[in-house]
N, C-alpha and C positions, 0 to 999 in steps of 0.2 A: 693417708686416706684410704678407706673402705670401698671396694670395687661394686659397682651396681649390678646386682643377679637380676637380670631382667627375668629369669623363669620365674625367682620368687614374686616378683613385681605380678607377673600375669595370671600365675596360680589359683587365687582364688576368681579371678573372673573366668578362669575354665572350668573350677568347679561348679560355679553357678549354673554357666552354661549348660553343664553335663546334667546337672537337674533339671532345667527347664526342657532339655532334648528327651529327657524321660515321659515326660507328658503327651509326648508322641504317640506312646505305644496306648496309649486311653483312646475313647470314643471322644470327639467324632473322627478322629484320624485312624485309628486301629492299625497304626504302623508296628507293631509289637516286636520287630528287629530293636527298635530304637530304644526301647526300655532295658533290653538286655546290653546295648553296646552301651548306654548310660552308666550301668551300674559297673560293665567292664574297667570304665575309665575311672569312677571313682575307686573299686576294689583293687586297681593296679598303683593306686596311688596308695592305698592303704597296706598291700603287700611290702611295700618300699618303706613306710614308716618304720619310725625307731622309737617313738614315745606316743603312749596312749593319748596326750595333750594334742600331739600334731595330728593324730587320727581323728581328736575331737572336732578340732576346729575345722577339718576338711570335712566332715559329716554335716556339720553345723551349716556351711555355707551352701554344700550341696543340697541340703533341706530348704534351705531358703530360695535356691532357684527352682527346685522341685515344687513346693507348695506356694510359692508365691507367683510361680505360673499357673498351676492345677486349680487353686481356687481363690483367685484374684477375685472371683464373683461373689464371694461374700459383701464385699463392699458394696457391690448395687442394691443387696438387699437391705443393708443398712442404711445406706444414703438416699438410693432413689424410692425405696418403696416404704423402707421404715423412718424416714426423714430424719434421720441422726446427722449431726453437722458432719459437714465433709471430711474437717482435721479429726474428728472422733472416731469416725467411720474408718476413713485411713489407718488412725491409729491401733485400732482393735483389730482390723483385718491383719495389720504386720506383726500385732503382738501373736496373734493366732498363729501365723505363718511361723514366727518363731517359735512357738512353742512347739509345734509338730517338727519343727528342725531340729529339738532338742534328741529325737527319738534315734536319728541315724547317726548323731554325734555321740550318743551312748553307746550306739553299735559298734562304732570306732573304736570307742576308748575301751571297751571291754575287750573288744577283739584282741588287741596288744595287749592289754594285760593280763588276759588269760594265757595267750600264747608264749609272752615273751620273746625268747631267740628259736622259736620253734616254727617254722614257716608251716610245716603241714598241720601244725593245732590250727594256725589261723586260716587255713585253706577251710577247715572245717567251720570253724567259729563264725565266720563272716556270715555264711548264708543262715547259720541257724538260730544266730540272733538278731538277723536280719527280720527273718520269719517272725520270731517271737515279739519282737518290737512293732512288728506290724500286726499282730493278735492283741498286744497289749493297750494300742491304739483303738482297738475296737471295744473295748469295756471301759477304760479307765475314763472318770468324769463322765460317764453314761456311754462312751464311745463316740469317736469321729474316725471309722477308717476309710475315709476318702483317701484314694490313691495308694490302696494297697498293691502291692508289685503286683499280685496275682493276676490282679484283673486285667492288666494291659497284655495279657495271654488269651485271652476271651474276646470272640470264639474262633479264630482263625489258627491260633498258634497249635502245635503239635501237642504243647505242654498241657493246653487247656482239657488234655484227654484225661489227666490226673485229677481234675474238678470231681467228679462223682465218688472217687474215693477218699481223697483227704482235704479236699473243701480249700478255698481260695489261698487260705493262708498257706497250707501246704504246696500250692503251686508257687506261691510267694518263696518258699524255701529251695525249691526245684530250680527256680529262676536265678536265685541268690547263689546258688550251687555252680551252676554253669558260668555264670559268668566270673565267681571267685575262681573258679578252676582257670577260666583263660587269663584274669589278670594275673593268676600266681604264674602262668607259663609265660608271660610276657616280663614280668617283674623280675624273676628270679633266672637270669641267664649267667651261663648256659645250662639248657636242661638235657639230661639224657635222654638219648632215642628210645630206651623203653620207656622211660615217665612220659615222655610227648607220645608215643604210640598207646599207650594205657588209656592218657587223657582222651584223646581223639576218639579211642574204642567208647567210654564212659559216657562222652557226650553223645555220640552216635547211637548207644544202646538206647539211653534217656528218650531222645528225641523220636525213636522207632518206637519204643514200647509205647508212648504218647500218642502217637498217630495210628496204632492199632487199637488202642484204648478208646478213641474216637468212634470207632466203628461198633462198640460194644453198645447192645440194647440192655440196659439195664432196667428198665420198666418196660410194661407193656401194656398196648393201647386196650380201652375197656370201651366198650359200646359203641356207639357209630358219632362222628362230628355233631354238635350242635352249632346252629347258627347264632352268632355272638355280635351285637352292633356298640362299638365303642363311641362314645359321645364327647368331644372336644368343643367345649364352648367357644373357647379363647374371648374370656371374661377379662380384660385388662386388671391387673393387679391393685390400679391406683383407682380404681372404679367399683371394685368386685364387692365390698362391704358397704358401699355408699346407699344409704336406705331409698334415694330416690332412683336407682336402677334396680333395686332389689327387684319389682314385681316384673321388671323386662328380663330380668335373669330366669324368672321363675316361668314365664311364658316361653323363653326360648327353648330352654331343655324339655316342657312338655309336650312343645311343639316336635322337637326332634326326637323324642321318644317315641311319638304317636305315629310319625312316618315312617317308623321300621316295625317290620314284623318278623324280627329275629327273637329267638327263642329267649337268649339271654340279652338284657340290654345292661349295659354298665355307664355309669355316670361318674364324673372325675371326685376326687377330694372336695368336701364342702361345696358341691357343684350348687346346691341349694344355700343361698346367702341369708338365711333366716333359721331360728331354732327349730327343732323337729316339730315342737308342739304349737308353733307358727304358721306350718304348712296350711295356705288355704285348702279350704274341704275340697272343694271343688276340682282341685288339682288333684289331691289324694285318690279322691272318686275316681277320677278320670284315667290316672296311670291304672288304679286298679281292673277298671273295666279293659283297658289295654292287656293288661298282663291274662285276665281271663282269655280273652280273643285269640293272643298269641299262646297260649297254654304253656306260659314260661313265667319269667321273674324280671323285675327291674333291681338293681342296684343303684342306691342313692346317696350320695355323699351329703353329710350335713352334720351339724353340731347337735347334740342333746344336753337337756338340763334334767339333772335328776336331785333330788334334795341336795339343792343350792350348787351342786357340782357342775361342771361342763366338760362334756366329753367331744373328742373329734370321732365321728361315726361314720359307718356305711350301715343303712338301713336296706331292707331286703323287701318289695313287694311282691307276693306271690301267692297262689291259690290257696296255700296251706296256712299254717302260722307264721305271720311275721317274724324274722328274726335279726339279730344287728351283732356288728362286730365293732367292737371300740378300741382305739389306737392305745396299746400300753407304752410301747418306746416313744416317749415325747422327745421334742429337740429342746436342748436346755436354751434358755434365751429367746427361742423363739414360740415354744408353745407351753414353757413353765419357767417362773423364777427361781434358779438356786439361790441359796442364802439369801432370802426375800428380804429378810429384816437389813442384811448389809447391802443389797444390791437394787433395792427397790425402787431407789431415785432414778436409776438407770431408765427405768420404764417411764416414770413419773415426768422426767427433766429433759431425757434425749432422744426417745425412741416412739413413733407411735405406730405398734404392732396390734392389731387385733386378735384375741384370742392366744394372748401370750400367758396364761394362768390356768391350763388346764389341767384336769385330772386323768389318771392312767386307767385304762382298763386293764380285766384281768390276763394274766400270760396264759391262762389255762382255756384260754375261749378255743372251739370247737369248730371245723369246717360248717359251712351252711349246708342244707339239703334243699337245692332247689335247681330247676331245670333239667332234673334227671342227673347233676354232677353234685359231687362234693366238692364245696368250692370255698377253699382257703384264702380270706381276704386278708391284707395287710394295707396300711396305708403309709403313702409317701416314704419317706426316712426309713420305716421299717425294714425295706427289702435290701438294705446295707448289710443287715445282720442275719448271715445264713444259719447261724446256730439256733435263732429265735422262729426262722420261717418253719423250719424241720418240726417245731411243736405241734402243727397240725396235719403232720404226714407220720406212717402211709395213708391214713384215712383220706385226705383229700386226692381228688382227682384233677383238680384245676386250681392253679394258683393265680390271682387275681391283685393287682397293685393299682389302688385309686390314687392320684398324685395331684399336686398343683406344684409347678418348677416357677411360674410366672413371677416368682420373687427374685428371680435370675435374670431376667430379661432376656435378651438376644445372647448371651454368654453360651459356651458350650457344657454349663451344668447338666442341664436336662439330659444330653446326650451321655454324659460319664454314667448319670444314675440309669439309664437305660442299661447301659452296660452292665451295672451291678444286676439287674434282672435277669441280664442274657446268664450270668454267672449263677444265679438262684436257680434255672431252669437246668442248668448242667448239674449242678450240686443235686438235685432232686428228683431229676430226669420227668419232668411236668413241662406241661404250656404253659407259657404267664402271658396274662391278658393285661395290658396296661392301658388305662384310661385316664388321661391329664387333661387338663386345662388347657394349655398353651401347647403342648409337646415335652416329651415324643411321646404319644399314642400307638400302640404297636402291638402284634402278636410275635410271640417267641417260643419256636420249636422248644423239644426236649433236647436238644443238641447245642441249644443256646444262640438258634440263627435267626435272625429277625424275618420273617415270613411277609410281614406287610407293615408298614409304616407311614403315618398320614404326616402332612406337610406340616412343619411348625407355624405356628401363629394365623392359622385358620379355624373358620368354624364349619367342621365337618363330621361326619359320621363315618368310622372305619367297619365295613360290614368283613368279617372273617369266619372262617369256619375254624372250630376248636377241637381239638380231639383230647379227650381226659386220657388218662393214666392209671395204671396202678401198681402195685410193687415198691421195692426200696432199693435207692442205691445205697452202696457202703457207706457215704456220707449221711444219709436219713439215720441209717441204724448208728453209726457209732459217732455223729456229729464230729466235733474238733478233737477227741479223746485220740485218735490215730494220731494226728499231726503233733500233736501235744507228746505222746509215748515218744513218736523219734525225735522230737527236739530234745527232751528229759534225758532219753538215752545218749544222745550224742553229746549233750553237758557232760554228763556222767564220765562218759569216754575222754573229753576234753579235759575234765579236773583229774583224772587219773594220769593222762598223759603229761599234763605239765607239773605234776610231782615229781615224774620219772627223772632221774639224775641222766643228763646228758653223758655219756662216756668219751 
């Protein structure tokens, strides 16, 4: 009779729990050491793994813990607000988490496959492949880079200091390298005193360098700060598009705008629940008059229709020629229907989501010249993609994110989303202004710290002073190319080292 192996029995639970613990590094918790410790636990197991299959299974279970805990709120948007039947919503959410878990599974598989019996190669392969997996998640099938490990270090960790140079994926790689180094140290005993001393020195140097980089001013203030009003209407998602409440919502935002004397007034994504062509003339006239009195501008979230196409837009109302920004990176299944011929039945039979078939705006849009600033607008989900935000830089002096995270109820999705905006502030060296429907409405400084934050699920106006900035961080100039160059150089080294015969 085979002896019961209690360690093997509890291993899946340990791996799943390690993935769940990693979520503590992200907002609203911001406990960045948890993500590093979580990776150390997984990488420790990978350093002990003998076969690629063994490592892949461990990575998949870890991924289920990470994504099952970190993006459970997808179920809320599908079931609570999209009216998808409970079982289908649960199944879709699980399948998404399982798909995302394939990425850490692939990292584990390839790390052991490439390194074979050479542990030093595995030490480097794990963080490089992990960062590349995070990067791949950022573009494959239009991209879903949620819970990229680099975000867990924003803004308090010393590793956030690397963000303006190599971006969030580069910070993923550095975070993974520290975890891999410690995991290797714990797994491969005994370790020589020289190796132990060198590894401690490397971690110390990385951490101190990051701390110093956090003090670097990559960009410079330009002009004087301007007064800004961030409007949070707190319109419940289940009534937001109801025709009987539309006029009440329009009046609410009009009253909130007219009550502010700020130079720049910003409304959330689709604040006006009607087409731009259907905005009442009186409302538009009063907003124009208010802009003239304040000698500033108002940004209005609204849906446009042009030549039979619909766009998720932000319009500027100002003394000069009105400008518009149209969202270009749309959310699959939320704002457009992929494979419409095959999957159109999902929307007609299972979902009830408004604006689920929008058109994309141009990727070459330029900052708005309003309120004495060059304002780069992005809408909702777009600020998750740092390489797209820098398209409007270095011309832009301020970044504005208009969003509506009411789709996710009282979950921590809105806080996670704000953490991504904090990363964009760090990468670009710019102030970020967030106007949202229910939260998180905030102003974020050029170092990624939240200066002011409106309470969630309240109707309020957040009045702030926003400083514009000029200049470029290394990330603005190079985007992800520096990070990718480092990764591909490391992969080339791994390839050569793996082919070298062991004496």
